Residue frames as qw, qx, qy, qz and C-alpha x, y, z in Angstrom:
[[0.343, -0.372, -0.825, 0.251, 159.57, 155.44, 150.26],
 [0.223, -0.740, -0.277, -0.571, 156.75, 157.59, 151.57],
 [0.170, 0.241, -0.587, 0.754, 157.61, 159.43, 154.76],
 [0.370, -0.584, -0.720, 0.058, 155.36, 158.87, 157.78],
 [0.205, -0.895, -0.124, -0.376, 153.99, 161.70, 159.88],
 [0.737, -0.640, 0.054, 0.209, 156.29, 160.68, 162.76],
 [0.736, 0.087, 0.198, 0.641, 159.30, 160.75, 160.45],
 [0.207, 0.697, 0.196, 0.658, 158.46, 164.27, 159.24],
 [0.469, -0.858, -0.116, -0.173, 157.78, 165.45, 162.79],
 [0.777, -0.476, 0.103, 0.400, 161.19, 164.34, 164.02],
 [0.581, 0.345, 0.209, 0.707, 162.90, 165.98, 161.05],
 [0.058, -0.836, -0.153, -0.523, 161.29, 169.30, 161.98],
 [0.657, -0.754, -0.011, 0.020, 162.21, 168.91, 165.66],
 [0.802, -0.173, 0.148, 0.552, 165.81, 168.01, 164.86],
 [0.430, 0.534, 0.220, 0.694, 166.15, 170.85, 162.38],
 [0.182, -0.852, -0.120, -0.475, 164.75, 173.50, 164.71],
 [0.628, -0.756, 0.118, -0.142, 166.12, 172.47, 168.09],
 [0.876, -0.275, 0.234, 0.320, 169.29, 170.49, 167.40],
 [0.654, 0.537, 0.128, 0.518, 170.86, 172.45, 164.59],
 [0.418, -0.552, -0.069, 0.718, 173.49, 175.09, 165.23],
 [0.157, 0.000, 0.448, 0.880, 172.43, 176.77, 162.01],
 [0.369, 0.644, 0.500, -0.447, 169.53, 178.73, 160.66],
 [0.494, 0.455, 0.498, 0.549, 168.74, 180.42, 157.34],
 [0.064, -0.659, -0.088, 0.744, 169.27, 184.03, 156.36],
 [0.597, 0.745, 0.297, -0.019, 168.25, 185.86, 153.17],
 [0.452, -0.306, 0.376, 0.748, 170.86, 186.81, 150.59],
 [0.410, 0.763, 0.133, -0.482, 169.96, 189.54, 148.11],
 [0.548, 0.025, 0.634, 0.545, 170.57, 188.67, 144.46],
 [0.318, 0.722, 0.031, -0.614, 170.27, 190.94, 141.44],
 [0.629, 0.254, 0.618, 0.398, 169.87, 189.97, 137.80],
 [0.087, -0.205, 0.277, 0.935, 170.41, 192.42, 134.94],
 [0.546, 0.404, 0.172, -0.714, 167.37, 193.79, 133.08],
 [0.711, 0.283, 0.638, 0.087, 165.80, 191.46, 130.54],
 [0.500, 0.777, 0.223, 0.310, 166.02, 194.35, 128.06],
 [0.566, -0.447, 0.020, 0.692, 169.40, 196.07, 128.24],
 [0.332, 0.890, 0.210, 0.232, 169.51, 199.65, 126.99],
 [0.589, 0.188, -0.181, 0.765, 172.55, 201.94, 126.83],
 [0.089, -0.522, 0.026, -0.848, 170.55, 204.94, 128.09],
 [0.079, -0.174, -0.767, 0.612, 169.31, 205.54, 131.62],
 [0.363, 0.521, 0.376, -0.674, 166.39, 207.53, 130.22],
 [0.115, 0.009, 0.773, 0.624, 164.53, 206.78, 127.00],
 [0.525, 0.311, 0.131, -0.782, 161.40, 207.65, 125.04],
 [0.276, 0.096, 0.935, 0.199, 159.31, 204.85, 123.51],
 [0.479, 0.191, -0.212, -0.830, 156.76, 205.16, 120.73],
 [0.472, 0.109, 0.854, -0.191, 154.00, 202.55, 120.80],
 [0.458, 0.254, -0.448, -0.724, 152.44, 201.28, 117.57],
 [0.681, 0.063, 0.648, -0.334, 149.65, 198.69, 117.55],
 [0.234, 0.320, -0.735, -0.551, 149.76, 196.17, 114.71],
 [0.009, 0.222, 0.974, -0.047, 146.89, 193.94, 115.88],
 [0.405, -0.037, -0.111, -0.907, 143.35, 194.67, 114.74],
 [0.404, 0.112, 0.834, -0.357, 140.54, 192.58, 116.32],
 [0.626, 0.519, 0.124, -0.569, 138.29, 193.45, 113.35],
 [0.417, 0.535, -0.661, -0.321, 140.64, 191.44, 111.13],
 [0.309, -0.134, 0.921, -0.195, 139.88, 188.23, 113.01],
 [0.403, 0.001, -0.671, -0.623, 137.75, 185.83, 110.99],
 [0.030, 0.209, 0.894, -0.395, 135.50, 184.85, 113.90],
 [0.222, -0.466, -0.595, -0.617, 131.73, 184.93, 113.33],
 [0.463, -0.645, -0.569, 0.214, 130.96, 185.31, 117.04],
 [0.092, 0.801, 0.011, 0.592, 130.68, 189.06, 117.69],
 [0.646, -0.754, 0.044, -0.111, 130.99, 188.56, 121.46],
 [0.877, -0.146, 0.106, 0.444, 134.35, 186.89, 120.93],
 [0.471, 0.520, 0.091, 0.707, 135.64, 189.80, 118.85],
 [0.274, -0.853, -0.036, -0.443, 134.38, 192.24, 121.51],
 [0.822, -0.541, 0.040, 0.174, 136.37, 190.33, 124.12],
 [0.734, 0.145, 0.111, 0.654, 139.50, 190.78, 122.01],
 [0.142, 0.737, 0.113, 0.651, 138.75, 194.50, 121.66],
 [0.536, -0.810, 0.004, -0.238, 138.28, 194.96, 125.41],
 [0.879, -0.326, 0.080, 0.340, 141.36, 192.88, 126.17],
 [0.604, 0.395, 0.099, 0.685, 143.51, 194.80, 123.71],
 [0.097, -0.824, -0.045, -0.556, 142.37, 198.10, 125.19],
 [0.724, -0.686, 0.048, -0.049, 143.15, 196.82, 128.70],
 [0.862, -0.054, 0.074, 0.499, 146.59, 195.62, 127.66],
 [0.393, 0.561, 0.057, 0.726, 147.54, 198.95, 126.10],
 [0.364, -0.824, -0.024, -0.433, 146.14, 200.79, 129.12],
 [0.848, -0.506, 0.050, 0.148, 148.16, 198.57, 131.46],
 [0.749, 0.229, 0.060, 0.619, 151.29, 199.05, 129.34],
 [0.119, 0.717, 0.014, 0.686, 150.93, 202.84, 129.57],
 [0.607, -0.752, -0.005, -0.256, 150.18, 202.69, 133.31],
 [0.898, -0.245, 0.011, 0.365, 153.32, 200.63, 133.88],
 [0.546, 0.388, 0.035, 0.742, 155.47, 203.12, 131.99],
 [0.176, -0.811, -0.087, -0.551, 153.84, 205.97, 133.93],
 [0.761, -0.645, -0.033, 0.061, 155.32, 204.55, 137.16],
 [0.805, 0.013, 0.053, 0.591, 158.85, 204.92, 135.77],
 [0.141, -0.896, 0.038, 0.419, 161.02, 208.00, 136.21],
 [0.341, -0.465, 0.599, 0.555, 163.37, 206.89, 133.44],
 [0.148, 0.107, 0.827, 0.532, 161.20, 205.62, 130.60],
 [0.395, 0.404, 0.248, -0.787, 158.23, 207.23, 128.88],
 [0.326, 0.255, 0.859, 0.302, 155.70, 205.72, 126.46],
 [0.288, 0.322, -0.093, -0.897, 153.90, 207.77, 123.80],
 [0.417, 0.351, 0.838, -0.015, 150.63, 206.45, 122.38],
 [0.174, 0.261, -0.313, -0.896, 149.94, 208.10, 119.02],
 [0.718, 0.355, 0.366, -0.475, 146.74, 207.47, 117.11],
 [0.364, 0.561, -0.647, -0.367, 148.61, 205.16, 114.75],
 [0.832, -0.035, 0.532, -0.154, 147.74, 201.60, 113.74],
 [0.308, 0.545, -0.670, -0.399, 149.76, 199.57, 111.25],
 [0.913, -0.024, 0.213, -0.348, 147.82, 196.34, 110.70],
 [0.408, -0.380, 0.804, 0.205, 149.68, 193.08, 110.27],
 [0.333, 0.195, -0.746, -0.543, 149.44, 190.69, 107.33],
 [0.577, -0.283, -0.742, -0.193, 147.37, 188.42, 109.63],
 [0.463, -0.605, 0.210, -0.613, 145.51, 188.83, 112.90],
 [0.957, -0.245, -0.044, -0.151, 146.27, 185.21, 113.79],
 [0.866, -0.052, -0.068, 0.492, 150.08, 185.34, 113.90],
 [0.370, -0.682, 0.012, 0.631, 152.81, 187.85, 114.81],
 [0.437, 0.886, 0.026, -0.155, 153.35, 190.64, 112.32],
 [0.785, 0.310, 0.007, 0.536, 156.36, 190.76, 110.04],
 [0.444, -0.455, -0.095, 0.766, 159.05, 193.28, 110.99],
 [0.256, 0.931, 0.132, -0.224, 158.62, 196.85, 109.83],
 [0.714, 0.531, -0.033, 0.455, 161.13, 198.01, 107.25],
 [0.576, -0.215, -0.191, 0.765, 164.26, 199.74, 108.49],
 [0.108, 0.268, 0.181, 0.940, 163.23, 202.98, 106.82],
 [0.433, -0.609, -0.439, -0.500, 159.67, 202.97, 108.20],
 [0.685, -0.541, -0.390, 0.294, 160.80, 202.28, 111.78],
 [0.462, -0.093, -0.060, 0.880, 163.41, 205.03, 111.50],
 [0.054, -0.426, -0.325, -0.842, 160.86, 207.45, 110.05],
 [0.538, -0.663, -0.472, -0.220, 158.38, 206.86, 112.89],
 [0.640, -0.463, -0.275, 0.549, 161.00, 207.48, 115.57],
 [0.318, 0.066, 0.117, 0.938, 162.14, 210.63, 113.77],
 [0.193, -0.558, -0.453, -0.669, 158.59, 211.95, 113.30],
 [0.598, -0.717, -0.300, -0.192, 157.75, 211.62, 117.00],
 [0.103, 0.731, -0.503, 0.449, 161.31, 212.32, 118.26],
 [0.879, -0.393, 0.155, -0.220, 161.57, 208.97, 120.09],
 [0.167, -0.620, 0.764, 0.061, 164.54, 206.77, 121.02],
 [0.160, -0.043, 0.983, 0.080, 162.74, 203.48, 120.46],
 [0.609, 0.005, -0.322, -0.725, 159.74, 202.05, 118.67],
 [0.268, -0.042, 0.910, -0.312, 157.67, 199.41, 120.50],
 [0.539, 0.056, -0.453, -0.708, 155.19, 197.49, 118.37],
 [0.622, -0.016, 0.679, -0.390, 152.49, 195.08, 119.52],
 [0.201, 0.290, -0.767, -0.535, 152.69, 192.46, 116.78],
 [0.534, -0.221, -0.731, -0.363, 149.99, 190.10, 118.02],
 [0.391, -0.225, 0.535, -0.714, 147.50, 189.55, 120.84],
 [0.562, 0.002, -0.762, -0.324, 146.19, 186.01, 121.26],
 [0.563, -0.278, 0.488, -0.607, 143.69, 184.47, 123.67],
 [0.639, 0.082, -0.722, -0.252, 143.13, 180.75, 124.13],
 [0.794, -0.452, 0.177, -0.367, 141.97, 178.11, 126.61],
 [0.323, 0.394, -0.850, 0.137, 144.27, 175.54, 128.15],
 [0.831, -0.296, -0.126, -0.454, 142.66, 172.44, 129.66],
 [0.141, 0.359, -0.876, 0.289, 143.79, 170.06, 132.41],
 [0.790, -0.276, -0.355, -0.417, 141.91, 167.00, 133.67],
 [0.135, -0.403, 0.786, -0.450, 142.22, 165.60, 137.19],
 [0.719, -0.154, -0.605, -0.304, 140.97, 162.09, 137.95],
 [0.334, -0.425, 0.603, -0.587, 139.94, 161.17, 141.51],
 [0.534, -0.081, -0.833, -0.121, 139.35, 157.65, 142.76],
 [0.572, -0.508, 0.127, -0.631, 136.71, 157.36, 145.47],
 [0.393, -0.371, 0.780, -0.314, 136.73, 154.85, 148.33],
 [0.809, 0.198, 0.469, -0.292, 134.34, 152.58, 146.47],
 [0.582, -0.054, 0.648, 0.489, 136.68, 152.40, 143.47],
 [0.416, 0.788, 0.435, 0.133, 134.63, 154.68, 141.25],
 [0.463, -0.096, 0.135, 0.871, 136.33, 157.55, 139.46],
 [0.167, 0.910, 0.353, -0.144, 135.34, 161.14, 138.91],
 [0.564, 0.230, 0.181, 0.772, 136.94, 163.85, 136.82],
 [0.046, -0.883, -0.209, 0.418, 137.35, 167.57, 137.19],
 [0.596, 0.473, 0.265, 0.592, 138.29, 169.68, 134.20],
 [0.270, -0.729, -0.088, 0.622, 140.17, 172.94, 134.77],
 [0.519, 0.684, 0.305, 0.412, 140.14, 175.60, 132.07],
 [0.383, -0.515, 0.003, 0.767, 142.81, 178.29, 132.10],
 [0.409, 0.892, 0.188, 0.045, 142.30, 181.44, 130.09],
 [0.662, -0.300, 0.216, 0.651, 145.69, 182.32, 128.60],
 [0.306, 0.941, 0.035, -0.142, 146.99, 185.44, 126.89],
 [0.727, -0.058, 0.264, 0.631, 150.01, 185.63, 124.58],
 [0.205, 0.954, 0.015, -0.219, 151.44, 188.93, 123.42],
 [0.778, 0.151, 0.219, 0.569, 154.22, 189.51, 120.88],
 [0.037, -0.976, -0.009, 0.213, 156.24, 192.73, 121.00],
 [0.752, 0.291, 0.065, 0.588, 159.16, 194.02, 118.93],
 [0.255, -0.882, -0.010, 0.396, 161.48, 196.87, 119.93],
 [0.660, 0.558, 0.130, 0.486, 163.33, 198.92, 117.28],
 [0.427, -0.408, -0.067, 0.804, 166.04, 201.53, 117.74],
 [0.245, 0.816, 0.124, -0.509, 165.67, 205.01, 116.25],
 [0.029, 0.502, -0.671, -0.544, 167.85, 203.70, 113.42],
 [0.771, 0.203, -0.233, -0.557, 165.21, 201.11, 112.59],
 [0.396, 0.288, -0.870, 0.061, 167.10, 198.06, 113.86],
 [0.814, -0.409, -0.277, -0.306, 165.32, 195.31, 115.79],
 [0.088, 0.533, -0.707, 0.456, 166.92, 194.80, 119.21],
 [0.269, -0.041, 0.852, -0.447, 164.31, 192.69, 121.03],
 [0.578, -0.156, -0.545, -0.587, 161.43, 190.34, 120.22],
 [0.164, -0.145, 0.767, -0.604, 159.45, 189.43, 123.32],
 [0.561, -0.291, -0.640, -0.436, 156.72, 186.86, 123.76],
 [0.176, -0.203, 0.646, -0.715, 154.86, 187.05, 127.07],
 [0.502, -0.309, -0.737, -0.329, 152.16, 184.86, 128.53],
 [0.221, -0.141, 0.597, -0.758, 149.80, 185.19, 131.47],
 [0.459, -0.254, -0.771, -0.362, 146.97, 182.86, 132.45],
 [0.369, -0.202, 0.486, -0.766, 144.21, 182.61, 135.01],
 [0.080, 0.223, 0.970, -0.059, 141.92, 179.78, 136.11],
 [0.312, -0.073, -0.264, -0.910, 138.67, 180.61, 134.34],
 [0.805, -0.154, -0.070, -0.569, 136.41, 177.62, 134.99],
 [0.009, -0.235, 0.968, -0.090, 136.40, 174.19, 136.55],
 [0.752, -0.006, -0.133, -0.645, 133.75, 171.62, 135.87],
 [0.503, -0.209, 0.821, -0.172, 133.05, 168.17, 137.26],
 [0.543, 0.234, -0.622, -0.513, 132.52, 165.34, 134.77],
 [0.618, -0.174, 0.622, -0.448, 130.22, 162.56, 135.98],
 [0.895, 0.307, 0.297, -0.129, 130.17, 160.41, 132.87],
 [0.709, -0.039, 0.446, 0.545, 132.40, 159.29, 130.05],
 [0.363, 0.785, 0.316, 0.390, 131.27, 162.31, 128.06],
 [0.475, 0.011, -0.163, 0.865, 133.59, 165.24, 128.25],
 [0.048, -0.725, -0.404, 0.555, 132.52, 168.55, 129.77],
 [0.407, 0.787, 0.303, 0.350, 131.53, 171.30, 127.40],
 [0.526, -0.039, -0.121, 0.841, 134.23, 173.97, 127.37],
 [0.030, -0.715, -0.322, 0.619, 133.67, 177.61, 128.26],
 [0.470, 0.769, 0.343, 0.265, 132.89, 180.28, 125.68],
 [0.498, 0.009, -0.004, 0.867, 135.59, 182.81, 124.79],
 [0.050, -0.569, -0.323, -0.755, 132.82, 185.35, 124.22],
 [0.572, -0.741, -0.256, -0.239, 132.01, 185.30, 127.95],
 [0.774, -0.208, -0.235, 0.549, 135.52, 185.85, 129.30],
 [0.203, 0.822, 0.045, 0.529, 135.53, 189.65, 129.20],
 [0.501, -0.843, 0.125, -0.154, 136.21, 190.16, 132.94],
 [0.830, -0.361, 0.297, 0.303, 139.11, 187.71, 133.15],
 [0.673, 0.478, 0.217, 0.521, 140.44, 188.82, 129.77],
 [0.041, 0.902, -0.029, 0.428, 140.57, 192.44, 130.88],
 [0.672, -0.717, 0.183, -0.001, 142.16, 191.41, 134.19],
 [0.829, -0.179, 0.316, 0.426, 145.08, 189.44, 132.74],
 [0.526, 0.651, 0.205, 0.507, 145.53, 191.91, 129.87],
 [0.158, -0.941, 0.080, -0.287, 145.93, 194.86, 132.21],
 [0.736, -0.604, 0.283, 0.119, 148.29, 192.91, 134.48],
 [0.823, 0.125, 0.302, 0.465, 150.48, 191.68, 131.64],
 [0.338, 0.806, 0.108, 0.474, 150.70, 195.19, 130.20],
 [0.365, -0.902, 0.149, -0.177, 151.68, 196.70, 133.56],
 [0.845, -0.396, 0.271, 0.235, 154.42, 194.11, 134.09],
 [0.757, 0.548, 0.070, 0.350, 156.26, 194.98, 130.88],
 [0.037, 0.925, -0.241, 0.290, 158.12, 197.95, 132.40],
 [0.743, -0.573, 0.344, 0.010, 159.85, 195.54, 134.80],
 [0.899, 0.253, 0.168, 0.314, 161.85, 194.15, 131.88],
 [0.376, 0.790, -0.110, 0.471, 163.76, 197.45, 131.72],
 [0.334, -0.772, 0.383, -0.382, 164.94, 197.25, 135.36],
 [0.249, 0.325, -0.887, 0.213, 167.23, 194.87, 137.27],
 [0.776, -0.366, -0.390, -0.333, 165.46, 192.03, 139.06],
 [0.026, -0.459, 0.699, -0.548, 166.17, 191.81, 142.78],
 [0.844, -0.284, -0.318, -0.325, 165.20, 188.74, 144.77],
 [0.392, -0.621, 0.604, -0.309, 166.26, 186.74, 147.83],
 [0.793, 0.097, -0.600, -0.041, 167.72, 183.28, 148.29],
 [0.734, -0.645, 0.131, -0.165, 168.22, 181.42, 151.56],
 [0.525, 0.491, -0.626, 0.303, 171.66, 180.57, 152.88],
 [0.788, -0.452, -0.384, 0.163, 172.57, 178.54, 155.93],
 [0.089, 0.733, -0.300, 0.604, 174.18, 180.58, 158.71],
 [0.552, -0.166, -0.681, 0.452, 175.77, 179.60, 162.02],
 [0.242, -0.674, -0.136, -0.684, 173.79, 181.35, 164.74],
 [0.764, -0.591, -0.254, -0.046, 174.36, 179.74, 168.14],
 [0.747, -0.445, -0.083, 0.487, 176.78, 180.45, 170.99],
 [0.411, -0.408, 0.169, 0.797, 179.68, 182.58, 169.73],
 [0.165, 0.196, 0.581, 0.773, 177.78, 183.42, 166.53],
 [0.019, -0.706, -0.693, 0.142, 174.60, 184.78, 168.12],
 [0.088, -0.713, -0.067, 0.692, 175.72, 188.43, 168.02],
 [0.071, -0.230, 0.618, 0.749, 176.63, 188.19, 164.35],
 [0.022, 0.410, 0.873, 0.262, 173.29, 186.57, 163.61],
 [0.040, -0.774, -0.500, 0.387, 171.36, 189.30, 165.43],
 [0.082, -0.598, 0.217, 0.767, 173.33, 191.97, 163.58],
 [0.095, 0.040, 0.794, 0.600, 172.59, 190.23, 160.26],
 [0.006, 0.622, 0.782, 0.034, 168.86, 190.28, 160.99],
 [0.083, -0.841, -0.242, 0.477, 169.17, 194.01, 161.78],
 [0.630, 0.686, 0.152, 0.330, 171.10, 194.55, 158.52],
 [0.266, -0.915, 0.287, 0.099, 174.01, 195.98, 160.50],
 [0.897, 0.389, -0.151, 0.148, 176.60, 194.69, 158.05],
 [0.233, 0.708, -0.501, 0.439, 179.62, 196.39, 159.68],
 [0.569, -0.476, 0.518, -0.426, 178.77, 194.79, 163.02],
 [0.982, 0.102, 0.115, -0.108, 178.36, 191.37, 161.38],
 [0.687, 0.588, -0.316, 0.287, 181.75, 191.76, 159.71],
 [0.078, -0.689, 0.535, -0.482, 183.42, 192.88, 162.95],
 [0.784, -0.323, 0.400, -0.348, 181.97, 189.99, 164.98],
 [0.973, 0.217, 0.074, 0.007, 182.94, 187.37, 162.42],
 [0.494, 0.702, -0.399, 0.321, 186.42, 188.76, 161.75],
 [0.334, -0.625, 0.573, -0.412, 187.19, 188.42, 165.45],
 [0.888, -0.119, 0.379, -0.231, 186.02, 184.81, 165.39],
 [0.834, 0.510, -0.196, 0.077, 188.30, 183.98, 162.42],
 [0.165, 0.689, -0.597, 0.376, 191.21, 184.53, 164.83],
 [0.827, -0.397, 0.238, -0.318, 190.03, 181.68, 167.05],
 [0.077, -0.511, 0.855, 0.044, 192.50, 178.91, 167.85],
 [0.609, 0.168, 0.746, -0.212, 189.66, 176.41, 167.37],
 [0.081, -0.095, 0.706, 0.697, 189.66, 175.40, 163.66],
 [0.046, 0.534, 0.836, 0.119, 185.93, 174.66, 163.81],
 [0.034, -0.820, -0.333, 0.463, 185.09, 178.15, 165.08],
 [0.143, -0.512, 0.390, 0.752, 187.50, 179.70, 162.60],
 [0.116, 0.111, 0.832, 0.531, 185.98, 177.75, 159.71],
 [0.033, 0.684, 0.727, -0.047, 182.41, 178.56, 160.67],
 [0.071, -0.777, -0.098, 0.618, 183.24, 182.25, 160.97],
 [0.124, -0.304, 0.600, 0.729, 184.87, 182.14, 157.52],
 [0.096, 0.383, 0.864, 0.313, 181.77, 180.47, 156.11],
 [0.004, -0.798, -0.523, 0.299, 179.44, 183.07, 157.65],
 [0.113, -0.634, 0.201, 0.738, 181.64, 185.80, 156.19],
 [0.142, 0.004, 0.765, 0.628, 181.26, 184.27, 152.74],
 [0.036, 0.648, 0.758, 0.068, 177.47, 184.50, 153.16],
 [0.109, -0.797, -0.212, 0.556, 177.72, 188.11, 154.30],
 [0.124, -0.474, 0.435, 0.756, 179.85, 189.11, 151.32],
 [0.142, 0.290, 0.837, 0.442, 177.58, 187.27, 148.90],
 [0.000, -0.785, -0.594, 0.176, 174.70, 189.32, 150.26],
 [0.100, -0.822, 0.038, 0.560, 176.74, 192.50, 149.73],
 [0.749, 0.653, 0.097, 0.063, 177.73, 191.39, 146.21],
 [0.101, -0.829, 0.545, 0.080, 181.43, 191.48, 147.13],
 [0.947, 0.235, -0.175, -0.134, 182.41, 188.55, 144.95],
 [0.536, 0.505, -0.586, 0.338, 186.17, 188.36, 145.52],
 [0.250, -0.421, 0.622, -0.611, 185.74, 188.56, 149.32],
 [0.872, -0.052, 0.161, -0.460, 183.00, 185.93, 149.19],
 [0.880, 0.332, -0.340, 0.021, 185.23, 183.54, 147.22],
 [0.256, 0.545, -0.643, 0.474, 188.21, 184.13, 149.51],
 [0.420, -0.322, 0.595, -0.605, 186.32, 183.36, 152.72],
 [0.930, 0.082, 0.008, -0.358, 184.53, 180.41, 151.16],
 [0.720, 0.414, -0.526, 0.182, 187.92, 178.87, 150.31],
 [0.019, -0.452, 0.668, -0.591, 189.06, 179.47, 153.92],
 [0.728, -0.164, 0.330, -0.578, 185.90, 177.78, 155.18],
 [0.930, 0.238, -0.240, -0.143, 186.46, 174.75, 152.95],
 [0.452, 0.500, -0.635, 0.376, 190.06, 174.54, 154.16],
 [0.187, -0.337, 0.662, -0.643, 188.96, 174.45, 157.81],
 [0.697, 0.011, 0.409, -0.589, 185.66, 172.55, 157.61],
 [0.113, -0.166, 0.928, 0.315, 186.27, 170.24, 154.66],
 [0.207, -0.278, -0.832, -0.433, 183.24, 168.13, 153.78],
 [0.174, -0.549, -0.711, 0.404, 181.33, 169.55, 156.76],
 [0.016, 0.152, -0.073, -0.986, 180.88, 172.90, 155.09],
 [0.481, 0.463, 0.530, -0.523, 177.17, 173.73, 154.63],
 [0.409, 0.247, 0.732, 0.486, 175.73, 172.88, 151.24],
 [0.168, 0.244, -0.009, -0.955, 173.51, 175.99, 151.20],
 [0.410, -0.174, -0.703, -0.554, 170.60, 173.77, 150.34],
 [0.482, -0.226, 0.444, -0.721, 167.65, 173.90, 152.79],
 [0.282, 0.094, -0.930, -0.216, 167.35, 170.14, 152.56],
 [0.040, 0.285, 0.878, -0.381, 164.84, 169.51, 155.32],
 [0.384, 0.471, 0.185, -0.773, 162.55, 172.11, 153.76],
 [0.425, 0.361, -0.599, -0.575, 162.87, 170.50, 150.32],
 [0.081, -0.025, 0.990, -0.112, 162.00, 167.15, 151.88],
 [0.396, 0.446, 0.617, -0.513, 158.36, 168.13, 151.82]]
């Protein structure tokens, strides 16, 4: 059933003014997408994609691939240059693939080992393919008079294929990345479909997404840190702990909540235990988090927060 404006308005009012809870951020960390045993490493880059090998007759299209490839490699190097732990060497070496239209076959064990040895590198990073294409989406709008109009959206998309070898020549990672940008949108006023954009005229957007995708690659070598929201009791007896949490004064939060766990009121005790579980999750203290979450469940039962910002998800 579709919610009315009044319904939504009252949900917001109830959530903001009637709730004894609010939301606080909890820091989460995921391991690197590419796990390496070393804290510092040298990478040798080898390009295996040659735009000249494409069988396109449109010279402008091939030039777009050339500019995009150059931007991607430049972005890749720029990304590595921001790192204190990983370095990328760009030799004047190209090892063309069997086809410019699909990812290259793996290099032989001996060849990969020889390249790393020649340049004294820990890893070999090869660009096996670089592919541009359009992706199309059609939106249909119905006007008040019952007539329909269409708008066609064209995304310019880039796919890259990269392989990482150890200095012993073994493949440890194969990575396919994609990045896209809205390139054109066109209204269609008849049953005839809109003429699509020309790849040969996408140089600006191609260079933009190529550089960005190249720069982002270095992030795969580092842990990913992000925030999630957790519900947190913040009124009355919990206001000091909430203020301390916002100030990132974790010792003060712990002290305030530990005192409240000694309350003779099971509800206060349970809420303090729950807030402690949120604090310890934020500090990545897993055993403490689990312990205080069990205490909270014991005291609050089914009334324990679900940690799902439900009224926000309602929209």
